[in-house]
DODREN-694504 format. One record per residue: x negated, y negated, z of N, C-alpha, C in turn. Coordinates in steps of 0.2 Angstrom, whole numbers, padded with zeros to 4 digits, always signed. Layout:
<pts>
XYZXYZXYZ ...
</pts>
This chain:
<pts>
-0160+0042-0264-0166+0042-0267-0169+0049-0266 -0170+0053-0271-0173+0060-0270-0180+0060-0267 -0184+0055-0269-0191+0056-0267-0192+0053-0260 -0187+0050-0257-0187+0047-0250-0191+0041-0250 -0193+0038-0256-0197+0032-0256-0193+0026-0258 -0194+0021-0255-0190+0015-0256-0191+0013-0264 -0186+0009-0266-0186+0006-0273-0193+0002-0274 -0194-0002-0269-0200-0007-0269-0206-0003-0270 -0207+0003-0266-0213+0007-0266-0214+0010-0273 -0208+0013-0276-0208+0016-0283-0210+0011-0288 -0207+0005-0287-0209-0001-0292-0216-0002-0292 -0219-0003-0286-0226-0005-0284-0230+0000-0288 -0229+0007-0287-0233+0012-0290-0233+0012-0297 -0228+0010-0300-0228+0009-0308-0231+0003-0310 -0229-0003-0307-0231-0009-0309-0238-0011-0307 -0241-0010-0302-0247-0012-0299-0253-0010-0305 -0253-0004-0307-0259-0003-0312-0258-0007-0319 -0253-0010-0320-0252-0014-0326-0253-0022-0325 -0254-0024-0319-0255-0031-0317-0260-0035-0322 -0266-0032-0323-0271-0035-0327-0269-0035-0334 -0266-0030-0337-0264-0030-0343-0258-0035-0345 -0254-0035-0340-0248-0040-0341-0251-0047-0341 -0256-0048-0336-0259-0055-0336-0263-0057-0342 -0267-0052-0345-0270-0053-0351-0266-0055-0357 -0260-0051-0357-0256-0052-0363-0252-0059-0362 -0251-0060-0356-0247-0067-0354-0252-0073-0356 -0259-0072-0355-0264-0077-0357-0264-0078-0364 -0263-0073-0368-0263-0073-0375-0256-0077-0378 -0251-0075-0374-0245-0078-0376-0244-0086-0374 -0246-0087-0368-0245-0094-0366-0251-0099-0366 -0257-0096-0367-0263-0099-0368-0265-0104-0362 -0263-0102-0356-0265-0106-0350-0265-0101-0344 -0270-0101-0340-0271-0096-0335-0265-0097-0330 -0264-0103-0328-0258-0105-0323-0252-0103-0325 -0250-0104-0332-0244-0103-0335-0243-0095-0335 -0249-0092-0337-0249-0084-0337-0247-0081-0331 -0250-0084-0325-0248-0081-0319-0241-0082-0317 -0238-0088-0319-0231-0089-0318-0227-0085-0322 -0229-0084-0328-0225-0079-0332-0225-0072-0330 -0231-0070-0327-0231-0063-0325-0227-0062-0318 -0227-0067-0314-0224-0067-0308-0216-0067-0309 -0214-0071-0314-0207-0071-0316-0205-0065-0319 -0209-0062-0323-0207-0056-0326-0207-0050-0321 -0211-0050-0317-0211-0045-0312-0205-0045-0307 -0203-0051-0306-0197-0053-0302-0191-0050-0305 -0190-0052-0312-0185-0049-0316-0185-0042-0316 -0191-0039-0317-0191-0032-0318-0189-0028-0312 -0191-0031-0306-0189-0028-0299-0182-0028-0299 -0179-0034-0300-0172-0035-0300-0168-0030-0304 -0171-0028-0310-0168-0024-0315-0170-0016-0314 -0174-0015-0309-0177-0009-0308-0172-0003-0308 -0167-0004-0305-0161+0001-0305-0159+0003-0312 -0160-0001-0317-0158+0001-0323-0163+0004-0327 -0169+0004-0325-0175+0008-0328-0174+0016-0327 -0174+0019-0333-0173+0026-0333-0180+0030-0331 -0180+0033-0325-0186+0037-0324-0188+0042-0329 -0194+0043-0331-0196+0047-0336-0197+0044-0343 -0195+0038-0343-0196+0034-0350-0202+0030-0349 -0204+0026-0354-0210+0022-0354-0210+0016-0350 -0212+0016-0344-0212+0010-0339-0216+0004-0342 -0222+0006-0345-0226+0000-0348-0222-0003-0354 -0219+0000-0358-0216-0003-0364-0210-0007-0361 -0206-0005-0356-0201-0008-0353-0203-0015-0350 -0208-0014-0346-0210-0021-0342-0214-0026-0347 -0217-0023-0352-0220-0028-0357-0214-0031-0361 -0209-0028-0362-0203-0031-0366-0200-0036-0361 -0200-0035-0355-0197-0040-0350-0202-0046-0350 -0208-0045-0350-0213-0050-0351-0212-0055-0357 -0212-0051-0363-0211-0055-0369-0204-0059-0369 -0199-0055-0367-0192-0059-0367-0192-0065-0362 -0196-0064-0357-0196-0070-0352-0200-0075-0355 -0205-0074-0359-0209-0079-0362-0205-0082-0367 -0201-0078-0371-0197-0081-0377-0192-0086-0374 -0189-0084-0368-0184-0088-0366-0186-0094-0361 -0193-0094-0360-0195-0100-0356-0197-0106-0360 -0198-0111-0356-0200-0117-0359-0207-0116-0362 -0211-0113-0359-0218-0111-0361-0218-0108-0368 -0213-0103-0369-0212-0100-0376-0211-0105-0381 -0209-0110-0380-0208-0115-0385-0214-0120-0387 -0219-0119-0382-0225-0123-0383-0231-0119-0385 -0230-0114-0389-0236-0109-0391-0241-0113-0395 -0240-0119-0397-0245-0122-0401-0251-0124-0397 -0251-0124-0391-0257-0127-0387-0263-0122-0388 -0269-0125-0387-0275-0121-0388-0278-0118-0381 -0280-0112-0382-0283-0109-0376-0291-0108-0378 -0295-0109-0373-0302-0108-0373-0303-0102-0370 -0305-0097-0374-0306-0090-0372-0312-0089-0368 -0317-0094-0368-0323-0094-0364-0320-0094-0356 -0314-0098-0355-0312-0098-0349-0309-0092-0346 -0308-0087-0351-0305-0080-0349-0309-0075-0351 -0315-0074-0349-0319-0069-0352-0317-0062-0351 -0312-0061-0346-0310-0054-0345-0304-0052-0349 -0301-0057-0353-0295-0056-0356-0296-0051-0363 -0302-0050-0364-0304-0046-0370-0310-0042-0368 -0309-0036-0366-0315-0032-0363-0319-0028-0369 -0325-0028-0369-0329-0024-0374-0334-0020-0370 -0335-0014-0371-0340-0010-0368-0347-0012-0369 -0351-0012-0364-0358-0015-0364-0362-0009-0366 -0363-0008-0373-0368-0003-0376-0374-0006-0378 -0375-0012-0377-0382-0016-0379-0387-0014-0374 -0393-0013-0377-0398-0012-0372-0404-0017-0373 -0404-0021-0378-0409-0026-0379-0406-0033-0379 -0410-0038-0378-0408-0044-0378-0405-0046-0385 -0408-0044-0390-0406-0045-0397-0399-0042-0398 -0398-0036-0396-0392-0033-0397-0386-0036-0393 -0388-0039-0387-0383-0042-0383-0381-0049-0386 -0386-0052-0389-0384-0058-0393-0380-0057-0399 -0381-0051-0403-0377-0049-0409-0370-0047-0406 -0370-0044-0401-0363-0042-0398-0359-0048-0396 -0362-0052-0393-0359-0058-0390-0356-0062-0396 -0360-0063-0402-0358-0067-0407-0352-0063-0411 -0352-0057-0411-0347-0053-0414-0341-0054-0410 -0341-0053-0403-0335-0054-0399-0332-0061-0399 -0337-0066-0400-0334-0073-0401-0331-0074-0407 -0334-0071-0413-0330-0071-0419-0324-0068-0419 -0323-0062-0416-0317-0058-0415-0312-0062-0411 -0314-0065-0406-0309-0070-0402-0306-0075-0406 -0311-0079-0410-0309-0084-0414-0304-0082-0420 -0306-0076-0423-0302-0073-0428-0295-0072-0425 -0294-0069-0419-0288-0067-0416-0284-0074-0415 -0287-0079-0413-0284-0085-0412-0281-0088-0418 -0284-0087-0424-0282-0090-0430-0276-0086-0433 -0274-0080-0431-0269-0076-0433-0262-0080-0431 -0257-0079-0435-0250-0082-0433-0248-0077-0426 -0245-0080-0422-0243-0077-0416-0240-0070-0417 -0235-0069-0422-0232-0063-0423-0237-0057-0425 -0242-0059-0428-0247-0054-0430-0252-0053-0425 -0254-0058-0421-0259-0058-0416-0256-0053-0410 -0249-0054-0409-0246-0050-0404-0246-0043-0405 -0245-0041-0411-0244-0034-0413-0251-0031-0413 -0257-0034-0415-0263-0032-0414-0265-0031-0407 -0264-0036-0403-0265-0035-0395-0262-0029-0392 -0255-0028-0394-0252-0023-0391-0254-0016-0393 -0256-0016-0399-0258-0009-0402-0266-0008-0400 -0270-0013-0401-0277-0011-0401-0280-0013-0394 -0277-0018-0390-0280-0019-0384-0276-0015-0378 -0269-0015-0379-0265-0012-0374-0264-0005-0375 -0266-0003-0381-0266+0004-0384-0258+0007-0383 -0254+0003-0385-0247+0005-0385-0245+0009-0392 -0241+0013-0392-0239+0017-0398-0234+0012-0402 -0233+0014-0409-0229+0010-0413-0222+0009-0410 -0219+0015-0408-0213+0015-0405-0212+0011-0399 -0217+0011-0395-0217+0006-0389-0217-0001-0391 -0221-0003-0396-0222-0010-0399-0215-0012-0402 -0212-0007-0405-0206-0008-0408-0201-0010-0403 -0201-0007-0398-0196-0008-0392-0197-0015-0389 -0204-0016-0388-0206-0022-0385-0204-0028-0389 -0205-0028-0395-0204-0034-0400-0197-0034-0403 -0193-0028-0402-0187-0028-0404-0186-0028-0412 -0191-0025-0415-0191-0024-0422-0192-0017-0424 -0190-0015-0431-0191-0008-0433-0198-0006-0433 -0200+0000-0433-0207+0003-0433-0210+0001-0439 -0206+0001-0445-0209-0001-0451-0212-0008-0451 -0208-0013-0447-0211-0020-0447-0217-0020-0442 -0217-0016-0437-0223-0015-0433-0229-0013-0437 -0228-0008-0441-0234-0005-0446-0236-0011-0451 -0231-0014-0454-0232-0019-0459-0236-0025-0456 -0234-0027-0450-0237-0033-0447-0245-0031-0445 -0245-0025-0442-0252-0022-0440-0257-0022-0446 -0254-0020-0452-0258-0019-0458-0260-0026-0460 -0255-0031-0460-0257-0038-0462-0262-0041-0457 -0261-0040-0451-0265-0043-0446-0272-0040-0447 -0273-0034-0448-0280-0031-0448-0283-0033-0455 -0279-0034-0460-0282-0036-0466-0284-0043-0465 -0280-0047-0462-0282-0054-0461-0289-0055-0457 -0289-0051-0452-0295-0050-0447-0301-0048-0451 -0300-0043-0456-0306-0041-0460-0308-0047-0464 -0304-0051-0467-0305-0056-0472-0309-0062-0468 -0307-0063-0462-0310-0068-0458-0317-0066-0455 -0317-0060-0453-0324-0058-0450-0329-0056-0455 -0327-0054-0461-0332-0051-0466-0338-0056-0467 -0337-0062-0468-0342-0067-0469-0347-0067-0463 -0344-0067-0457-0347-0068-0451-0351-0062-0449 -0348-0056-0450-0352-0050-0448-0355-0046-0454 -0356-0050-0460-0359-0047-0465-0356-0041-0468 -0350-0040-0469-0347-0034-0472-0346-0029-0467 -0347-0029-0461-0346-0024-0456-0339-0024-0453 -0335-0029-0455-0328-0030-0452-0324-0024-0454 
</pts>
């Protein structure tokens, strides 16, 4: 080890900042807080076991998100994605900056956030996932392509379709501001 640090320490340094993002994404995938915790724990265990195969200098976030997604797809939970999640039970799973200063603005912002959550829930899983990875996790198209194991063109196409669907869903609710 050139750095003199243990494998566990190096893994911890890279993985710890991503715990919340991994959990949030897992919540969107499995739609249950306890199952999301299990999925993240199993994914982190797999990632740690395979950490020797990770190439330093490459994108750790994309690598570990792909492990999370593959773990989801191969789990029993991945086959049960039709269950409903109540997003009010997970208010931290979709953060929005608090720029409102008046009670009226807070109500309007809350209504918009609720509408956005409902619109995201209505998207098919393959479109919802690409929007979340791009817009919430701020991953690049190439990283999303790696995670989803699809060509970049497919990522761009899905993202365009997802955003168009969100606009159509939100336009009546937000009065053309979507």
